[in-house]
N, C-alpha and C positions, 0 to 999 in steps of 0.2 A: 656522549652516551646518555647523559641525564635527559637531554632534549628528546631523544628517541623514546626513552621510557615514559616520559610525560605524554608524548604523542600516542603511544600504545594505550595508556590508561584512559586518555580522552576517547580514543577509538572504542575501547571496551564500553565506556559509558554511552557512547552514541549507539552501539549495537543494542544495548539494553533499552534505550529510549525508543528505538525503532522496531523492537522485537514483535509487537502486535502487528505492526504494519507489514513487516517482512513475512510473517506467518500468513497474514490475510492475502497478500499478493502472491504467495507461493503456491496457492491452489489453482489448478487450471480452470475449475468451474468459476471461481471468483474472478479470475483474469477475464474470462469470457463475459461475465456479468458486467465487469467494469467497461469492457469494450461496448457492450450494449448501451450502458449508461452514457457513454461518450457520444453515441449516435442519437440518443433520445432528446426529447423536448427539454429544454433547460428548466422548465417549471417543475419537473419531476415525473416519476412513473410509479404506478402501483405494482405490487408484486405480481398480481394476476396478469398484467400487461407484459411485464418482463418475462414471466414464465412462458407466455405464448411464443416468445422468440428463442426459446431454448428447448432442450429435451429434458428439462428438470421439472419436477412437480412444484406446485405452488408452495407447499411447506418447505421443500428443499431450497427454493429461491429465497424464501423468507429467512431461513436459517443463515444462508450465505450473506444476505444483505445485512443481517444483524451483526455478523462478524466484521463485514466491511465498515459498518457504522461504528462499532466498538473500536476499530482500528483508526477511525478518523478519516476514512477514504470517502465515505458518503455521509450525507446528512438526511434527516427526515423531517417532515412536517405533517401534522394531522389536520384533515379537513372533514369534519363530521366523523363518520366511521372509517374513512379512508386514510391510509398512510401513504404519502408520496415520498419516494427516495430521489435524491438529486445530488449532483456534484457541486461542490463549492470551489470556484476557480481561485479563491483567495486562501484556500486551505493550506496550512503550514505543514501538515504531515508529509506530503510528498517532498516538500523542500528539505525536510530532515533526512530523507533517504538520499537526496541529491548531494547534500553536504557530507553524509557518511561516505558515499562513493568517491567524492572528490578527496576526502581525507585519506581513504584507502589508497587512491592513486598517488597522492603526494608522498605517503609513507613508502609505497612500493618503489618510487623513483630513487629513494635513498638506500634501498637494499642493494648489496653488491651483486653484480652480474655473475650468475653461476651456470650459465647456459653451456659452458665448455666442460663443466664437471659432470662426472657420472656417479 
């Protein structure tokens, strides 16, 4: 039982660590923006270019991109007055969610089968 309690405590800490990322990815507009970013040139895209591929305004895209950036999903770089958003394939934030899901799955395997109970 001690082992399971430790696993749950670790899981709670992993949820806290992933909270910004889970919130960022939970929004359908940001999911769409992430898909757009996956199709874009790896050197980055400006908000205005991203906005043209959505039904969102430039300020709305900028807001969502900032949330994705704060969550560690996208990065940005400035060239003159332009800000380019891009994905970093070496980013560790997505790895944290993958570890969280793997940990949830491992804990669930140790839970008794209650499918016959009502």
